[in-house]
C-alpha positions in Angstrom: -13.3 27.2 3.0 -10.0 27.9 2.0 -7.3 25.4 2.6 -3.9 25.5 4.5 -1.0 25.7 2.6 1.7 22.7 3.0 5.3 23.5 3.8 7.5 24.4 1.0 4.0 24.5 -1.4 3.9 20.5 -1.2 0.5 19.2 -2.0 -1.1 16.2 0.2 -2.9 13.4 -2.0 -6.0 14.1 -1.4 -5.1 17.7 -3.1 -3.3 16.1 -6.2 -6.6 14.0 -6.4 -9.0 17.2 -6.7 -6.6 19.3 -9.3 -5.3 16.3 -11.5 -9.2 14.7 -11.5 -7.1 11.3 -10.0 -8.8 8.8 -7.6 -6.4 8.6 -4.7 -5.9 5.3 -5.7 -4.8 5.6 -9.1 -2.0 8.1 -7.5 -0.6 5.4 -5.3 -0.7 3.3 -7.9 1.9 5.6 -9.4 3.9 5.7 -6.5 4.4 1.8 -6.3 5.0 1.8 -9.8 7.9 5.0 -9.6 6.0 7.2 -11.8 5.7 9.6 -9.1 7.1 10.2 -6.0 6.1 11.8 -2.5 8.0 12.2 0.7 6.4 11.9 3.9 5.5 14.0 7.0 5.9 12.9 10.4 2.7 11.8 10.9 3.6 9.5 7.5 1.1 11.3 5.4 2.0 11.7 1.4 3.1 15.0 0.5 3.9 15.7 -3.3 5.9 18.6 -5.4 4.1 20.7 -7.6 5.5 19.2 -10.5 3.7 16.2 -9.5 0.6 17.6 -11.2 2.2 17.8 -14.5 3.7 14.5 -14.1 0.5 12.9 -13.7 -1.0 15.1 -16.2 1.7 13.4 -18.7 0.9 10.1 -17.5 -3.2 10.3 -18.2 -2.0 11.6 -22.0 0.1 9.2 -22.8 -1.8 5.9 -21.5 -5.0 7.4 -23.6 -2.6 6.9 -26.7 -1.6 3.3 -25.6 1.9 3.9 -24.0 2.8 1.2 -21.5 3.5 2.1 -17.8 7.2 0.9 -18.3 7.8 3.2 -21.0 6.0 6.2 -19.1 8.2 5.6 -15.9 11.4 5.6 -18.3 10.8 8.9 -20.0 9.8 10.3 -16.6 13.2 9.3 -15.4 15.0 11.4 -17.9 13.6 14.6 -16.4 14.7 16.3 -13.3 13.5 15.6 -10.3 13.8 19.1 -8.5 12.3 21.4 -11.0 8.7 21.6 -13.0 8.9 19.7 -16.6 9.2 22.1 -19.2 7.4 22.4 -22.6 10.7 21.5 -24.1 11.4 18.4 -21.6 8.1 17.3 -22.8 8.5 17.6 -26.3 11.7 16.1 -26.2 10.0 12.8 -24.3 7.0 12.9 -26.9 8.7 12.9 -29.8 10.6 9.6 -29.0 6.8 8.0 -28.9 6.3 9.0 -32.6 7.4 6.4 -34.4 5.6 3.7 -32.3 2.9 6.1 -32.3 2.9 5.9 -36.6 3.0 2.5 -36.7 0.3 1.9 -34.0 -1.9 4.0 -36.4 -1.0 2.3 -39.7 -1.7 -0.8 -37.9 -5.2 0.0 -36.8 -6.4 1.7 -40.0 -5.3 -1.5 -41.5 -7.6 -3.1 -39.1 -10.7 -1.2 -39.4 -10.3 -1.0 -43.8 -9.8 -5.0 -43.6 -12.6 -5.2 -41.0 -14.9 -3.2 -43.3 -14.4 -4.5 -46.4 -14.8 -8.0 -44.7 -17.8 -7.3 -43.5 -19.1 -5.7 -46.2 -18.8 -9.2 -48.4 -20.5 -10.9 -46.1 -17.5 -14.1 -47.1 -15.9 -14.8 -43.2 -14.0 -17.6 -45.9 -10.7 -18.7 -43.6 -9.1 -18.6 -47.3 -9.7 -14.9 -48.2 -10.6 -13.5 -44.7 -8.0 -10.3 -44.2 -8.8 -10.9 -40.3 -8.2 -14.5 -39.9 -6.2 -15.6 -42.4 -4.7 -12.4 -43.9 -3.2 -13.3 -47.8 -3.9 -16.9 -47.4 -0.8 -17.5 -45.4 -2.3 -20.6 -43.9 -2.9 -22.0 -47.1 1.0 -21.9 -47.9 1.5 -24.3 -44.8 -0.4 -27.1 -46.5 -3.9 -28.4 -46.6 -6.6 -28.9 -44.1 -7.5 -26.7 -41.0 -4.1 -25.9 -39.7 -5.8 -23.9 -36.9 -7.4 -26.7 -35.4 -5.3 -30.1 -33.1 -4.6 -33.1 -35.0 -6.5 -36.1 -33.6 -4.6 -38.5 -35.8 
């Protein structure tokens, strides 16, 4: 059955959910967080502009790589509110996160490498373990268990 078009090509929350693959509850959450905006009809139903579909896609892609909702909202606030964001808009926003993402990738690679080494040797030594005491930093603080509460 064909769907009725809303005035000015606006989409209902159900239509945005269906087209974006995001639950209605997630759209309400995004709206509460200031990531997307809606207007209300005379009967108090939410209506979203078509640009919301691209914004939701951007939100989901950004979350997938670990960008916080606060950073996503700040990025989206830089976009014009009355037109669909362009490819150049998205390139500018994602480029701003490149350094952070590169650092995060490097950290995860180092963690992966240390974890593999630790499992490979099987030592689980607090002196040599790259996970619990990297480069024996606790040894510089003095003798004894540095992470346990003192009992004296």
